[in-house]
N, C-alpha and C positions, 0 to 999 in steps of 0.2 A: 504494500500500500504506500503510495507516494505521500510526501510531507503535506501537500495541499489537501489531502484527504484526512490526514491525522491531526493536523493543526486545529481545525474546528472542533474535533472530538476533545482534544486537550483543553481548549478554551471553555467548552461547555462543561466538562468535568470539573474544572477549577471553579467555575461559577456555582454549579450545584453543590459541589463538595464544601466550598467555603460557607455558603448559606446554611448547609446542614450542620456543619461543625459549630458555627457561632450560635445559631438559633436553638439547637437541641442539646449542645454539650457545654460550650464555654459560658454562655450567659447564665444558665441555671447553676453552674458551679460558682459563678461570682456571687450569686445571691445566697448560696449555701455557705461559702467560706469567708467572704469578706465581713468585717465586723458590723457594718450597718447597711441597711437597705439603701440609704442615700448614696453611700460610697459605691455600692454595687450598681445602682442605677446610673450614676455618672460614668462609671467605667464601661457599662454596657452601651451607653449612648455613644461613647467614643468608638467602640468596636463596631456598632451598627453604622456609624458614619464612615469608618474605614471600609466596611463591607460594601457600602454604596459605591465607592470608587473602584473596588474590585469588580463589582457587577457592571459598572459602566465600561471599564476597560475590556472585560470579557465580551460584553455586548458589541462594542465597537469592533473588536477583532472578529467576532462572528459575522457582523454586517460586512466587513471588508472581505471576509471569506466567501460571501454570497455573490461577489462580483467577479465574473471571469475576467481574465486579463483583457484590457481594452474594450470591455463591454459594460453594459448596464447591469445593475443588480437584478437577479432573477427572483421573482416571487415564488416560484416553485422550488427554490433552492432547498436541498436536504428535506425533501418531502413536506414542504410547507412550514419549516421551522422559523422562517423570517418573521412571521406575525407574532410568534411567541417571544422571539428575541426583543422585538420592539415593545411588546407589552411588559416584559420583565424589566427592561431599562426604564420605561415610563413609571412603573411601580416603584423602582428604586429612587427615582428622582422625586416622586410624590412623597415617599416616606422621608427623604432627607430634607426637602425644602418646604413641605406643607405640614407634615405631621410632627416631625421631630421638634421644630421650634415651639409648637403648642405644648408638647409634653414637657420640654425643658422649662417653659413658662408656667407649668402646672395649671394650664388652662383646661378646665373640664377633663381632668386627668383620665377618668374612667373611659370616657368616649374616645379620646384621642389615642389612648393606649390600645383600645380595641381596634380602632381604624388602622393603627400602625401594625398591630399583630396580623390583621387580615391582609394588609398589603404585603407584609413579609411572607406570609404563607402563600399568597397568590404568586409572588415572585418566585418562591421555591418551586411551585408547581410549573410555572413557565420554564424555569431552568431545567427541571427534570424532563419536561416534554422536549425541549431543545436537545438535551443530551440524548434522549431516546431516539429522536428523529435523525440527528446528525450521526450517531453511532450506527444506526440502521442503514443510513444512506452511504456511509463509508464502506460498508460491507459489499455494496453494489458498485461495480466500476462505473465511473462517470456520473454517479448520482449527485455528488457534491460539486464537482467541478469537471467541466468537459476538457480542461487543459491541465495536464500534469507538468510539473517543472522538474 
């Protein structure tokens, strides 16, 4: 399998894996082991912010992978993964720039924490679908890119 087929799989795996690790392992451990919930919350906020940038980087790399050399991006790329890439990136931006500031300001905390959790879960699903589609397409020659380098 050529690097142009493996690269999107690696980007999708990094995106989904980092979301999984932070959301299901790291943040719960912060709340269990740090001395106060306030300290755990502040640390979690920084991790979620860093995760946003990982998500954006992986999304951009995946979008760049959807474009064959010298051509326009293909909507059918990797069996329709491009829509899920865009949705996941938009969810990451929504969480970072619309939800997180309200949580940090402690504005209607229950509502915004719920919205943030739902956005994170939806982004996780988008990343999983992208990984599934990209990995499946990589197994089929020319499904990701019609040009190997």
